[in-house]
PDB file of N, CA, C and O in Angstrom:
ATOM      1  N   MET A   1      -0.632   3.114  14.712  1.00  0.00           N
ATOM      2  CA  MET A   1       0.687   3.137  14.152  1.00  0.00           C
ATOM      3  C   MET A   1       1.695   2.903  15.266  1.00  0.00           C
ATOM      4  O   MET A   1       1.626   3.529  16.324  1.00  0.00           O
ATOM      5  N   ARG A   2       2.640   1.986  15.016  1.00  0.00           N
ATOM      6  CA  ARG A   2       3.689   1.732  16.007  1.00  0.00           C
ATOM      7  C   ARG A   2       4.500   3.012  16.166  1.00  0.00           C
ATOM      8  O   ARG A   2       4.951   3.598  15.182  1.00  0.00           O
ATOM      9  N   THR A   3       4.679   3.436  17.402  1.00  0.00           N
ATOM     10  CA  THR A   3       5.323   4.713  17.719  1.00  0.00           C
ATOM     11  C   THR A   3       6.301   4.503  18.861  1.00  0.00           C
ATOM     12  O   THR A   3       6.066   3.716  19.778  1.00  0.00           O
ATOM     13  N   ILE A   4       7.419   5.242  18.777  1.00  0.00           N
ATOM     14  CA  ILE A   4       8.353   5.234  19.885  1.00  0.00           C
ATOM     15  C   ILE A   4       8.243   6.566  20.619  1.00  0.00           C
ATOM     16  O   ILE A   4       8.258   7.632  20.005  1.00  0.00           O
ATOM     17  N   LEU A   5       8.134   6.487  21.918  1.00  0.00           N
ATOM     18  CA  LEU A   5       8.104   7.654  22.797  1.00  0.00           C
ATOM     19  C   LEU A   5       9.418   7.638  23.563  1.00  0.00           C
ATOM     20  O   LEU A   5       9.706   6.690  24.293  1.00  0.00           O
ATOM     21  N   LYS A   6      10.211   8.685  23.397  1.00  0.00           N
ATOM     22  CA  LYS A   6      11.460   8.833  24.155  1.00  0.00           C
ATOM     23  C   LYS A   6      11.311  10.045  25.048  1.00  0.00           C
ATOM     24  O   LYS A   6      10.800  11.079  24.619  1.00  0.00           O
ATOM     25  N   PHE A   7      11.758   9.922  26.294  1.00  0.00           N
ATOM     26  CA  PHE A   7      11.678  11.072  27.192  1.00  0.00           C
ATOM     27  C   PHE A   7      12.926  11.142  28.071  1.00  0.00           C
ATOM     28  O   PHE A   7      13.553  10.128  28.378  1.00  0.00           O
ATOM     29  N   THR A   8      13.261  12.361  28.463  1.00  0.00           N
ATOM     30  CA  THR A   8      14.377  12.621  29.353  1.00  0.00           C
ATOM     31  C   THR A   8      13.919  13.632  30.396  1.00  0.00           C
ATOM     32  O   THR A   8      13.304  14.648  30.072  1.00  0.00           O
ATOM     33  N   VAL A   9      14.230  13.336  31.644  1.00  0.00           N
ATOM     34  CA  VAL A   9      13.806  14.185  32.770  1.00  0.00           C
ATOM     35  C   VAL A   9      15.034  14.905  33.335  1.00  0.00           C
ATOM     36  O   VAL A   9      16.029  14.258  33.663  1.00  0.00           O
ATOM     37  N   PRO A  10      14.976  16.240  33.453  1.00  0.00           N
ATOM     38  CA  PRO A  10      16.101  16.969  34.069  1.00  0.00           C
ATOM     39  C   PRO A  10      16.334  16.494  35.505  1.00  0.00           C
ATOM     40  O   PRO A  10      15.402  16.058  36.182  1.00  0.00           O
ATOM     41  N   VAL A  11      17.580  16.581  35.960  1.00  0.00           N
ATOM     42  CA  VAL A  11      17.961  16.042  37.276  1.00  0.00           C
ATOM     43  C   VAL A  11      17.118  16.624  38.397  1.00  0.00           C
ATOM     44  O   VAL A  11      16.549  15.872  39.188  1.00  0.00           O
ATOM     45  N   GLU A  12      17.024  17.937  38.484  1.00  0.00           N
ATOM     46  CA  GLU A  12      16.306  18.547  39.615  1.00  0.00           C
ATOM     47  C   GLU A  12      14.830  18.162  39.612  1.00  0.00           C
ATOM     48  O   GLU A  12      14.277  17.817  40.656  1.00  0.00           O
ATOM     49  N   ALA A  13      14.189  18.219  38.441  1.00  0.00           N
ATOM     50  CA  ALA A  13      12.784  17.840  38.342  1.00  0.00           C
ATOM     51  C   ALA A  13      12.609  16.358  38.680  1.00  0.00           C
ATOM     52  O   ALA A  13      11.639  15.979  39.337  1.00  0.00           O
ATOM     53  N   GLY A  14      13.550  15.523  38.231  1.00  0.00           N
ATOM     54  CA  GLY A  14      13.498  14.088  38.533  1.00  0.00           C
ATOM     55  C   GLY A  14      13.661  13.818  40.020  1.00  0.00           C
ATOM     56  O   GLY A  14      12.948  12.990  40.587  1.00  0.00           O
ATOM     57  N   ASN A  15      14.597  14.514  40.651  1.00  0.00           N
ATOM     58  CA  ASN A  15      14.785  14.347  42.091  1.00  0.00           C
ATOM     59  C   ASN A  15      13.515  14.687  42.848  1.00  0.00           C
ATOM     60  O   ASN A  15      13.086  13.941  43.729  1.00  0.00           O
ATOM     61  N   ALA A  16      12.913  15.821  42.499  1.00  0.00           N
ATOM     62  CA  ALA A  16      11.675  16.233  43.165  1.00  0.00           C
ATOM     63  C   ALA A  16      10.566  15.210  42.925  1.00  0.00           C
ATOM     64  O   ALA A  16       9.809  14.882  43.839  1.00  0.00           O
ATOM     65  N   ALA A  17      10.473  14.705  41.690  1.00  0.00           N
ATOM     66  CA  ALA A  17       9.421  13.739  41.353  1.00  0.00           C
ATOM     67  C   ALA A  17       9.614  12.411  42.065  1.00  0.00           C
ATOM     68  O   ALA A  17       8.639  11.746  42.415  1.00  0.00           O
ATOM     69  N   ILE A  18      10.847  12.022  42.280  1.00  0.00           N
ATOM     70  CA  ILE A  18      11.110  10.801  43.053  1.00  0.00           C
ATOM     71  C   ILE A  18      10.678  11.012  44.502  1.00  0.00           C
ATOM     72  O   ILE A  18      10.020  10.155  45.091  1.00  0.00           O
ATOM     73  N   LYS A  19      11.052  12.157  45.071  1.00  0.00           N
ATOM     74  CA  LYS A  19      10.758  12.428  46.486  1.00  0.00           C
ATOM     75  C   LYS A  19       9.260  12.554  46.752  1.00  0.00           C
ATOM     76  O   LYS A  19       8.783  12.099  47.791  1.00  0.00           O
ATOM     77  N   ASN A  20       8.507  13.166  45.828  1.00  0.00           N
ATOM     78  CA  ASN A  20       7.076  13.367  46.081  1.00  0.00           C
ATOM     79  C   ASN A  20       6.194  12.264  45.491  1.00  0.00           C
ATOM     80  O   ASN A  20       4.970  12.336  45.593  1.00  0.00           O
ATOM     81  N   GLY A  21       6.797  11.255  44.882  1.00  0.00           N
ATOM     82  CA  GLY A  21       6.040  10.121  44.359  1.00  0.00           C
ATOM     83  C   GLY A  21       5.486  10.288  42.965  1.00  0.00           C
ATOM     84  O   GLY A  21       4.864   9.372  42.427  1.00  0.00           O
ATOM     85  N   LYS A  22       5.706  11.453  42.371  1.00  0.00           N
ATOM     86  CA  LYS A  22       5.163  11.709  41.032  1.00  0.00           C
ATOM     87  C   LYS A  22       5.808  10.820  39.959  1.00  0.00           C
ATOM     88  O   LYS A  22       5.141  10.417  39.006  1.00  0.00           O
ATOM     89  N   MET A  23       7.095  10.518  40.111  1.00  0.00           N
ATOM     90  CA  MET A  23       7.779   9.709  39.108  1.00  0.00           C
ATOM     91  C   MET A  23       7.111   8.344  38.969  1.00  0.00           C
ATOM     92  O   MET A  23       6.798   7.910  37.861  1.00  0.00           O
ATOM     93  N   ALA A  24       6.900   7.684  40.075  1.00  0.00           N
ATOM     94  CA  ALA A  24       6.254   6.369  40.062  1.00  0.00           C
ATOM     95  C   ALA A  24       4.832   6.471  39.520  1.00  0.00           C
ATOM     96  O   ALA A  24       4.400   5.635  38.726  1.00  0.00           O
ATOM     97  N   GLN A  25       4.116   7.493  39.951  1.00  0.00           N
ATOM     98  CA  GLN A  25       2.724   7.665  39.522  1.00  0.00           C
ATOM     99  C   GLN A  25       2.632   7.929  38.020  1.00  0.00           C
ATOM    100  O   GLN A  25       1.835   7.292  37.331  1.00  0.00           O
ATOM    101  N   ILE A  26       3.436   8.858  37.506  1.00  0.00           N
ATOM    102  CA  ILE A  26       3.405   9.205  36.081  1.00  0.00           C
ATOM    103  C   ILE A  26       3.837   8.001  35.249  1.00  0.00           C
ATOM    104  O   ILE A  26       3.222   7.693  34.229  1.00  0.00           O
ATOM    105  N   THR A  27       4.889   7.327  35.684  1.00  0.00           N
ATOM    106  CA  THR A  27       5.382   6.155  34.944  1.00  0.00           C
ATOM    107  C   THR A  27       4.305   5.078  34.884  1.00  0.00           C
ATOM    108  O   THR A  27       4.019   4.537  33.816  1.00  0.00           O
ATOM    109  N   GLU A  28       3.718   4.774  36.018  1.00  0.00           N
ATOM    110  CA  GLU A  28       2.677   3.731  36.079  1.00  0.00           C
ATOM    111  C   GLU A  28       1.474   4.121  35.222  1.00  0.00           C
ATOM    112  O   GLU A  28       0.947   3.283  34.490  1.00  0.00           O
ATOM    113  N   ASN A  29       1.032   5.371  35.301  1.00  0.00           N
ATOM    114  CA  ASN A  29      -0.108   5.824  34.508  1.00  0.00           C
ATOM    115  C   ASN A  29       0.184   5.748  33.011  1.00  0.00           C
ATOM    116  O   ASN A  29      -0.672   5.357  32.218  1.00  0.00           O
ATOM    117  N   THR A  30       1.400   6.128  32.642  1.00  0.00           N
ATOM    118  CA  THR A  30       1.777   6.093  31.221  1.00  0.00           C
ATOM    119  C   THR A  30       1.822   4.655  30.721  1.00  0.00           C
ATOM    120  O   THR A  30       1.328   4.362  29.632  1.00  0.00           O
ATOM    121  N   LEU A  31       2.408   3.760  31.504  1.00  0.00           N
ATOM    122  CA  LEU A  31       2.432   2.349  31.127  1.00  0.00           C
ATOM    123  C   LEU A  31       1.023   1.774  31.000  1.00  0.00           C
ATOM    124  O   LEU A  31       0.730   1.023  30.069  1.00  0.00           O
ATOM    125  N   LYS A  32       0.172   2.128  31.930  1.00  0.00           N
ATOM    126  CA  LYS A  32      -1.210   1.641  31.893  1.00  0.00           C
ATOM    127  C   LYS A  32      -1.952   2.179  30.671  1.00  0.00           C
ATOM    128  O   LYS A  32      -2.695   1.445  30.018  1.00  0.00           O
ATOM    129  N   GLN A  33      -1.748   3.468  30.361  1.00  0.00           N
ATOM    130  CA  GLN A  33      -2.423   4.085  29.236  1.00  0.00           C
ATOM    131  C   GLN A  33      -1.943   3.507  27.894  1.00  0.00           C
ATOM    132  O   GLN A  33      -2.756   3.204  27.021  1.00  0.00           O
ATOM    133  N   LEU A  34      -0.630   3.358  27.736  1.00  0.00           N
ATOM    134  CA  LEU A  34      -0.062   2.968  26.450  1.00  0.00           C
ATOM    135  C   LEU A  34      -0.004   1.462  26.242  1.00  0.00           C
ATOM    136  O   LEU A  34      -0.065   0.996  25.104  1.00  0.00           O
ATOM    137  N   GLN A  35       0.111   0.700  27.309  1.00  0.00           N
ATOM    138  CA  GLN A  35       0.309  -0.737  27.223  1.00  0.00           C
ATOM    139  C   GLN A  35       1.364  -1.053  26.153  1.00  0.00           C
ATOM    140  O   GLN A  35       1.077  -1.738  25.171  1.00  0.00           O
ATOM    141  N   PRO A  36       2.578  -0.547  26.354  1.00  0.00           N
ATOM    142  CA  PRO A  36       3.619  -0.678  25.324  1.00  0.00           C
ATOM    143  C   PRO A  36       4.063  -2.113  25.111  1.00  0.00           C
ATOM    144  O   PRO A  36       3.992  -2.949  26.012  1.00  0.00           O
ATOM    145  N   GLU A  37       4.524  -2.376  23.891  1.00  0.00           N
ATOM    146  CA  GLU A  37       5.103  -3.685  23.596  1.00  0.00           C
ATOM    147  C   GLU A  37       6.512  -3.782  24.179  1.00  0.00           C
ATOM    148  O   GLU A  37       7.025  -4.880  24.394  1.00  0.00           O
ATOM    149  N   ALA A  38       7.128  -2.640  24.431  1.00  0.00           N
ATOM    150  CA  ALA A  38       8.449  -2.587  25.071  1.00  0.00           C
ATOM    151  C   ALA A  38       8.555  -1.276  25.829  1.00  0.00           C
ATOM    152  O   ALA A  38       8.050  -0.246  25.385  1.00  0.00           O
ATOM    153  N   ALA A  39       9.219  -1.325  26.981  1.00  0.00           N
ATOM    154  CA  ALA A  39       9.474  -0.120  27.783  1.00  0.00           C
ATOM    155  C   ALA A  39      10.792  -0.312  28.504  1.00  0.00           C
ATOM    156  O   ALA A  39      11.002  -1.324  29.173  1.00  0.00           O
ATOM    157  N   TYR A  40      11.677   0.657  28.367  1.00  0.00           N
ATOM    158  CA  TYR A  40      12.991   0.600  29.009  1.00  0.00           C
ATOM    159  C   TYR A  40      13.314   1.949  29.620  1.00  0.00           C
ATOM    160  O   TYR A  40      12.923   2.996  29.103  1.00  0.00           O
ATOM    161  N   PHE A  41      14.039   1.905  30.739  1.00  0.00           N
ATOM    162  CA  PHE A  41      14.391   3.096  31.486  1.00  0.00           C
ATOM    163  C   PHE A  41      15.885   3.055  31.753  1.00  0.00           C
ATOM    164  O   PHE A  41      16.432   2.002  32.080  1.00  0.00           O
ATOM    165  N   TYR A  42      16.550   4.202  31.613  1.00  0.00           N
ATOM    166  CA  TYR A  42      18.003   4.226  31.681  1.00  0.00           C
ATOM    167  C   TYR A  42      18.502   5.636  31.959  1.00  0.00           C
ATOM    168  O   TYR A  42      17.742   6.600  31.871  1.00  0.00           O
ATOM    169  N   ALA A  43      19.771   5.750  32.292  1.00  0.00           N
ATOM    170  CA  ALA A  43      20.410   7.062  32.449  1.00  0.00           C
ATOM    171  C   ALA A  43      21.015   7.456  31.112  1.00  0.00           C
ATOM    172  O   ALA A  43      21.713   6.657  30.487  1.00  0.00           O
ATOM    173  N   ASN A  44      20.755   8.677  30.669  1.00  0.00           N
ATOM    174  CA  ASN A  44      21.286   9.183  29.413  1.00  0.00           C
ATOM    175  C   ASN A  44      21.880  10.565  29.672  1.00  0.00           C
ATOM    176  O   ASN A  44      21.160  11.517  29.973  1.00  0.00           O
ATOM    177  N   LYS A  45      23.191  10.659  29.551  1.00  0.00           N
ATOM    178  CA  LYS A  45      23.892  11.930  29.794  1.00  0.00           C
ATOM    179  C   LYS A  45      23.553  12.477  31.180  1.00  0.00           C
ATOM    180  O   LYS A  45      23.378  13.682  31.356  1.00  0.00           O
ATOM    181  N   GLY A  46      23.465  11.587  32.151  1.00  0.00           N
ATOM    182  CA  GLY A  46      23.234  11.973  33.529  1.00  0.00           C
ATOM    183  C   GLY A  46      21.785  12.304  33.869  1.00  0.00           C
ATOM    184  O   GLY A  46      21.511  12.841  34.943  1.00  0.00           O
ATOM    185  N   ARG A  47      20.859  11.992  32.972  1.00  0.00           N
ATOM    186  CA  ARG A  47      19.440  12.291  33.214  1.00  0.00           C
ATOM    187  C   ARG A  47      18.618  11.012  33.141  1.00  0.00           C
ATOM    188  O   ARG A  47      18.937  10.090  32.391  1.00  0.00           O
ATOM    189  N   ARG A  48      17.562  10.978  33.928  1.00  0.00           N
ATOM    190  CA  ARG A  48      16.644   9.841  33.871  1.00  0.00           C
ATOM    191  C   ARG A  48      15.946   9.872  32.521  1.00  0.00           C
ATOM    192  O   ARG A  48      15.438  10.908  32.094  1.00  0.00           O
ATOM    193  N   SER A  49      15.929   8.731  31.859  1.00  0.00           N
ATOM    194  CA  SER A  49      15.376   8.653  30.502  1.00  0.00           C
ATOM    195  C   SER A  49      14.637   7.342  30.329  1.00  0.00           C
ATOM    196  O   SER A  49      14.783   6.413  31.125  1.00  0.00           O
ATOM    197  N   GLY A  50      13.845   7.286  29.276  1.00  0.00           N
ATOM    198  CA  GLY A  50      13.151   6.043  28.961  1.00  0.00           C
ATOM    199  C   GLY A  50      12.591   6.084  27.565  1.00  0.00           C
ATOM    200  O   GLY A  50      12.520   7.130  26.921  1.00  0.00           O
ATOM    201  N   PHE A  51      12.197   4.912  27.118  1.00  0.00           N
ATOM    202  CA  PHE A  51      11.461   4.861  25.861  1.00  0.00           C
ATOM    203  C   PHE A  51      10.434   3.738  25.924  1.00  0.00           C
ATOM    204  O   PHE A  51      10.603   2.737  26.620  1.00  0.00           O
ATOM    205  N   MET A  52       9.383   3.947  25.179  1.00  0.00           N
ATOM    206  CA  MET A  52       8.296   2.973  25.099  1.00  0.00           C
ATOM    207  C   MET A  52       7.892   2.859  23.643  1.00  0.00           C
ATOM    208  O   MET A  52       7.817   3.855  22.925  1.00  0.00           O
ATOM    209  N   VAL A  53       7.634   1.645  23.221  1.00  0.00           N
ATOM    210  CA  VAL A  53       7.121   1.391  21.880  1.00  0.00           C
ATOM    211  C   VAL A  53       5.670   0.950  22.047  1.00  0.00           C
ATOM    212  O   VAL A  53       5.378  -0.019  22.748  1.00  0.00           O
ATOM    213  N   PHE A  54       4.767   1.679  21.391  1.00  0.00           N
ATOM    214  CA  PHE A  54       3.348   1.453  21.596  1.00  0.00           C
ATOM    215  C   PHE A  54       2.580   1.724  20.306  1.00  0.00           C
ATOM    216  O   PHE A  54       3.128   2.259  19.342  1.00  0.00           O
ATOM    217  N   ASP A  55       1.314   1.350  20.305  1.00  0.00           N
ATOM    218  CA  ASP A  55       0.433   1.588  19.173  1.00  0.00           C
ATOM    219  C   ASP A  55      -0.307   2.908  19.385  1.00  0.00           C
ATOM    220  O   ASP A  55      -1.171   3.010  20.255  1.00  0.00           O
ATOM    221  N   LEU A  56       0.040   3.914  18.583  1.00  0.00           N
ATOM    222  CA  LEU A  56      -0.679   5.195  18.628  1.00  0.00           C
ATOM    223  C   LEU A  56      -1.919   5.047  17.771  1.00  0.00           C
ATOM    224  O   LEU A  56      -1.841   5.058  16.543  1.00  0.00           O
ATOM    225  N   LYS A  57      -3.060   4.910  18.419  1.00  0.00           N
ATOM    226  CA  LYS A  57      -4.303   4.651  17.708  1.00  0.00           C
ATOM    227  C   LYS A  57      -4.816   5.884  16.981  1.00  0.00           C
ATOM    228  O   LYS A  57      -5.380   5.774  15.893  1.00  0.00           O
ATOM    229  N   ASP A  58      -4.623   7.058  17.575  1.00  0.00           N
ATOM    230  CA  ASP A  58      -5.138   8.295  16.997  1.00  0.00           C
ATOM    231  C   ASP A  58      -4.217   9.442  17.388  1.00  0.00           C
ATOM    232  O   ASP A  58      -3.872   9.568  18.563  1.00  0.00           O
ATOM    233  N   PRO A  59      -3.810  10.279  16.443  1.00  0.00           N
ATOM    234  CA  PRO A  59      -2.926  11.407  16.786  1.00  0.00           C
ATOM    235  C   PRO A  59      -3.518  12.338  17.838  1.00  0.00           C
ATOM    236  O   PRO A  59      -2.775  13.026  18.538  1.00  0.00           O
ATOM    237  N   SER A  60      -4.832  12.369  17.958  1.00  0.00           N
ATOM    238  CA  SER A  60      -5.444  13.222  18.975  1.00  0.00           C
ATOM    239  C   SER A  60      -5.154  12.732  20.387  1.00  0.00           C
ATOM    240  O   SER A  60      -5.440  13.436  21.355  1.00  0.00           O
ATOM    241  N   ASP A  61      -4.587  11.524  20.517  1.00  0.00           N
ATOM    242  CA  ASP A  61      -4.186  10.995  21.830  1.00  0.00           C
ATOM    243  C   ASP A  61      -2.854  11.567  22.308  1.00  0.00           C
ATOM    244  O   ASP A  61      -2.504  11.432  23.480  1.00  0.00           O
ATOM    245  N   ILE A  62      -2.116  12.203  21.407  1.00  0.00           N
ATOM    246  CA  ILE A  62      -0.775  12.675  21.772  1.00  0.00           C
ATOM    247  C   ILE A  62      -0.765  13.588  22.997  1.00  0.00           C
ATOM    248  O   ILE A  62       0.038  13.363  23.903  1.00  0.00           O
ATOM    249  N   PRO A  63      -1.627  14.612  23.064  1.00  0.00           N
ATOM    250  CA  PRO A  63      -1.564  15.475  24.264  1.00  0.00           C
ATOM    251  C   PRO A  63      -1.791  14.722  25.567  1.00  0.00           C
ATOM    252  O   PRO A  63      -1.116  15.001  26.558  1.00  0.00           O
ATOM    253  N   SER A  64      -2.711  13.789  25.592  1.00  0.00           N
ATOM    254  CA  SER A  64      -2.961  13.062  26.849  1.00  0.00           C
ATOM    255  C   SER A  64      -1.795  12.169  27.222  1.00  0.00           C
ATOM    256  O   SER A  64      -1.637  11.816  28.391  1.00  0.00           O
ATOM    257  N   ILE A  65      -0.973  11.796  26.247  1.00  0.00           N
ATOM    258  CA  ILE A  65       0.199  10.974  26.512  1.00  0.00           C
ATOM    259  C   ILE A  65       1.364  11.819  27.014  1.00  0.00           C
ATOM    260  O   ILE A  65       2.004  11.472  28.006  1.00  0.00           O
ATOM    261  N   VAL A  66       1.640  12.930  26.327  1.00  0.00           N
ATOM    262  CA  VAL A  66       2.863  13.681  26.620  1.00  0.00           C
ATOM    263  C   VAL A  66       2.708  14.779  27.657  1.00  0.00           C
ATOM    264  O   VAL A  66       3.686  15.110  28.328  1.00  0.00           O
ATOM    265  N   GLU A  67       1.532  15.358  27.819  1.00  0.00           N
ATOM    266  CA  GLU A  67       1.375  16.485  28.744  1.00  0.00           C
ATOM    267  C   GLU A  67       1.742  16.139  30.186  1.00  0.00           C
ATOM    268  O   GLU A  67       2.362  16.971  30.848  1.00  0.00           O
ATOM    269  N   PRO A  68       1.395  14.961  30.712  1.00  0.00           N
ATOM    270  CA  PRO A  68       1.841  14.654  32.078  1.00  0.00           C
ATOM    271  C   PRO A  68       3.370  14.638  32.203  1.00  0.00           C
ATOM    272  O   PRO A  68       3.918  15.036  33.231  1.00  0.00           O
ATOM    273  N   LEU A  69       4.044  14.178  31.159  1.00  0.00           N
ATOM    274  CA  LEU A  69       5.513  14.178  31.180  1.00  0.00           C
ATOM    275  C   LEU A  69       6.060  15.597  31.165  1.00  0.00           C
ATOM    276  O   LEU A  69       7.002  15.917  31.891  1.00  0.00           O
ATOM    277  N   PHE A  70       5.467  16.442  30.337  1.00  0.00           N
ATOM    278  CA  PHE A  70       5.878  17.861  30.291  1.00  0.00           C
ATOM    279  C   PHE A  70       5.565  18.563  31.621  1.00  0.00           C
ATOM    280  O   PHE A  70       6.440  19.168  32.241  1.00  0.00           O
ATOM    281  N   LEU A  71       4.325  18.469  32.033  1.00  0.00           N
ATOM    282  CA  LEU A  71       3.847  19.260  33.168  1.00  0.00           C
ATOM    283  C   LEU A  71       4.398  18.787  34.515  1.00  0.00           C
ATOM    284  O   LEU A  71       4.804  19.607  35.339  1.00  0.00           O
ATOM    285  N   GLU A  72       4.414  17.494  34.739  1.00  0.00           N
ATOM    286  CA  GLU A  72       4.782  16.951  36.040  1.00  0.00           C
ATOM    287  C   GLU A  72       6.279  16.655  36.190  1.00  0.00           C
ATOM    288  O   GLU A  72       6.815  16.690  37.297  1.00  0.00           O
ATOM    289  N   LEU A  73       6.958  16.358  35.049  1.00  0.00           N
ATOM    290  CA  LEU A  73       8.362  15.957  35.134  1.00  0.00           C
ATOM    291  C   LEU A  73       9.300  16.912  34.397  1.00  0.00           C
ATOM    292  O   LEU A  73      10.518  16.735  34.423  1.00  0.00           O
ATOM    293  N   ASN A  74       8.730  17.924  33.743  1.00  0.00           N
ATOM    294  CA  ASN A  74       9.535  18.867  32.950  1.00  0.00           C
ATOM    295  C   ASN A  74      10.384  18.122  31.921  1.00  0.00           C
ATOM    296  O   ASN A  74      11.505  18.526  31.611  1.00  0.00           O
ATOM    297  N   ALA A  75       9.829  17.027  31.400  1.00  0.00           N
ATOM    298  CA  ALA A  75      10.570  16.140  30.497  1.00  0.00           C
ATOM    299  C   ALA A  75      10.675  16.704  29.085  1.00  0.00           C
ATOM    300  O   ALA A  75       9.806  17.440  28.617  1.00  0.00           O
ATOM    301  N   SER A  76      11.760  16.337  28.427  1.00  0.00           N
ATOM    302  CA  SER A  76      11.882  16.506  26.984  1.00  0.00           C
ATOM    303  C   SER A  76      11.283  15.240  26.385  1.00  0.00           C
ATOM    304  O   SER A  76      11.548  14.134  26.857  1.00  0.00           O
ATOM    305  N   VAL A  77      10.477  15.408  25.346  1.00  0.00           N
ATOM    306  CA  VAL A  77       9.737  14.273  24.796  1.00  0.00           C
ATOM    307  C   VAL A  77       9.897  14.247  23.275  1.00  0.00           C
ATOM    308  O   VAL A  77       9.859  15.286  22.617  1.00  0.00           O
ATOM    309  N   GLU A  78      10.075  13.061  22.739  1.00  0.00           N
ATOM    310  CA  GLU A  78      10.105  12.848  21.301  1.00  0.00           C
ATOM    311  C   GLU A  78       9.161  11.706  20.962  1.00  0.00           C
ATOM    312  O   GLU A  78       9.120  10.697  21.666  1.00  0.00           O
ATOM    313  N   LEU A  79       8.406  11.865  19.889  1.00  0.00           N
ATOM    314  CA  LEU A  79       7.555  10.807  19.347  1.00  0.00           C
ATOM    315  C   LEU A  79       7.938  10.598  17.889  1.00  0.00           C
ATOM    316  O   LEU A  79       8.169  11.560  17.157  1.00  0.00           O
ATOM    317  N   ALA A  80       8.005   9.343  17.471  1.00  0.00           N
ATOM    318  CA  ALA A  80       8.315   9.060  16.066  1.00  0.00           C
ATOM    319  C   ALA A  80       7.700   7.729  15.676  1.00  0.00           C
ATOM    320  O   ALA A  80       7.691   6.785  16.467  1.00  0.00           O
ATOM    321  N   PRO A  81       7.185   7.655  14.453  1.00  0.00           N
ATOM    322  CA  PRO A  81       6.733   6.340  13.974  1.00  0.00           C
ATOM    323  C   PRO A  81       7.943   5.424  13.860  1.00  0.00           C
ATOM    324  O   PRO A  81       9.045   5.885  13.566  1.00  0.00           O
ATOM    325  N   CYS A  82       7.746   4.138  14.090  1.00  0.00           N
ATOM    326  CA  CYS A  82       8.861   3.186  14.004  1.00  0.00           C
ATOM    327  C   CYS A  82       8.350   1.850  13.469  1.00  0.00           C
ATOM    328  O   CYS A  82       7.145   1.608  13.397  1.00  0.00           O
ATOM    329  N   MET A  83       9.301   0.989  13.097  1.00  0.00           N
ATOM    330  CA  MET A  83       8.968  -0.310  12.514  1.00  0.00           C
ATOM    331  C   MET A  83       9.651  -1.425  13.279  1.00  0.00           C
ATOM    332  O   MET A  83      10.710  -1.235  13.878  1.00  0.00           O
ATOM    333  N   SER A  84       9.034  -2.575  13.249  1.00  0.00           N
ATOM    334  CA  SER A  84       9.670  -3.794  13.748  1.00  0.00           C
ATOM    335  C   SER A  84      10.562  -4.317  12.625  1.00  0.00           C
ATOM    336  O   SER A  84      10.550  -3.789  11.512  1.00  0.00           O
ATOM    337  N   ALA A  85      11.329  -5.352  12.926  1.00  0.00           N
ATOM    338  CA  ALA A  85      12.174  -5.970  11.902  1.00  0.00           C
ATOM    339  C   ALA A  85      11.307  -6.524  10.755  1.00  0.00           C
ATOM    340  O   ALA A  85      11.674  -6.413   9.585  1.00  0.00           O
ATOM    341  N   ASP A  86      10.171  -7.112  11.098  1.00  0.00           N
ATOM    342  CA  ASP A  86       9.267  -7.609  10.051  1.00  0.00           C
ATOM    343  C   ASP A  86       8.714  -6.482   9.202  1.00  0.00           C
ATOM    344  O   ASP A  86       8.607  -6.618   7.984  1.00  0.00           O
ATOM    345  N   ASP A  87       8.355  -5.356   9.840  1.00  0.00           N
ATOM    346  CA  ASP A  87       7.871  -4.191   9.097  1.00  0.00           C
ATOM    347  C   ASP A  87       8.948  -3.694   8.130  1.00  0.00           C
ATOM    348  O   ASP A  87       8.656  -3.380   6.976  1.00  0.00           O
ATOM    349  N   LEU A  88      10.189  -3.626   8.607  1.00  0.00           N
ATOM    350  CA  LEU A  88      11.279  -3.157   7.759  1.00  0.00           C
ATOM    351  C   LEU A  88      11.492  -4.075   6.566  1.00  0.00           C
ATOM    352  O   LEU A  88      11.692  -3.604   5.447  1.00  0.00           O
ATOM    353  N   LYS A  89      11.451  -5.366   6.796  1.00  0.00           N
ATOM    354  CA  LYS A  89      11.617  -6.333   5.706  1.00  0.00           C
ATOM    355  C   LYS A  89      10.534  -6.111   4.657  1.00  0.00           C
ATOM    356  O   LYS A  89      10.828  -6.076   3.463  1.00  0.00           O
ATOM    357  N   LYS A  90       9.291  -5.963   5.092  1.00  0.00           N
ATOM    358  CA  LYS A  90       8.185  -5.719   4.184  1.00  0.00           C
ATOM    359  C   LYS A  90       8.373  -4.383   3.445  1.00  0.00           C
ATOM    360  O   LYS A  90       8.136  -4.303   2.240  1.00  0.00           O
ATOM    361  N   ALA A  91       8.787  -3.364   4.150  1.00  0.00           N
ATOM    362  CA  ALA A  91       8.986  -2.043   3.538  1.00  0.00           C
ATOM    363  C   ALA A  91      10.094  -2.074   2.500  1.00  0.00           C
ATOM    364  O   ALA A  91       9.958  -1.491   1.424  1.00  0.00           O
ATOM    365  N   LEU A  92      11.202  -2.758   2.820  1.00  0.00           N
ATOM    366  CA  LEU A  92      12.312  -2.800   1.879  1.00  0.00           C
ATOM    367  C   LEU A  92      11.981  -3.563   0.604  1.00  0.00           C
ATOM    368  O   LEU A  92      12.536  -3.288  -0.459  1.00  0.00           O
ATOM    369  N   ALA A  93      11.071  -4.526   0.723  1.00  0.00           N
ATOM    370  CA  ALA A  93      10.629  -5.256  -0.465  1.00  0.00           C
ATOM    371  C   ALA A  93       9.877  -4.354  -1.433  1.00  0.00           C
ATOM    372  O   ALA A  93       9.770  -4.659  -2.621  1.00  0.00           O
ATOM    373  N   LYS A  94       9.358  -3.249  -0.925  1.00  0.00           N
ATOM    374  CA  LYS A  94       8.600  -2.293  -1.774  1.00  0.00           C
ATOM    375  C   LYS A  94       9.491  -1.221  -2.393  1.00  0.00           C
ATOM    376  O   LYS A  94       9.044  -0.472  -3.261  1.00  0.00           O
ATOM    377  N   VAL A  95      10.744  -1.140  -1.957  1.00  0.00           N
ATOM    378  CA  VAL A  95      11.640  -0.101  -2.449  1.00  0.00           C
ATOM    379  C   VAL A  95      12.084  -0.422  -3.866  1.00  0.00           C
ATOM    380  O   VAL A  95      12.578  -1.515  -4.144  1.00  0.00           O
ATOM    381  N   LYS A  96      11.904   0.529  -4.746  1.00  0.00           N
ATOM    382  CA  LYS A  96      12.341   0.405  -6.128  1.00  0.00           C
ATOM    383  C   LYS A  96      13.561   1.275  -6.314  1.00  0.00           C
ATOM    384  O   LYS A  96      13.505   2.484  -6.087  1.00  0.00           O
ATOM    385  N   VAL A  97      14.674   0.670  -6.729  1.00  0.00           N
ATOM    386  CA  VAL A  97      15.912   1.426  -6.915  1.00  0.00           C
ATOM    387  C   VAL A  97      16.256   1.497  -8.381  1.00  0.00           C
ATOM    388  O   VAL A  97      17.268   2.094  -8.750  1.00  0.00           O
TER     389      VAL A  97
END
């Protein structure tokens, strides 16, 4: 299922992770694991943030995806199913009003 992963890293935890190399390592490992169709990183309300759109093959994969973000970066994490524009078009064709 196409899923969006959004995360935000607190400033102090992010600073420490940048200094000790964990930020690069966690980011690279997550990208390698998920092989997202899209990944973007940005500042949100003064905090390091990012999102990735990927195929969640099995819900049992969730802990292996999010725990490194929680444990190593003290990140806030959100996961949600999402659709592409083509998916939305197909879905809306099924809506009965």
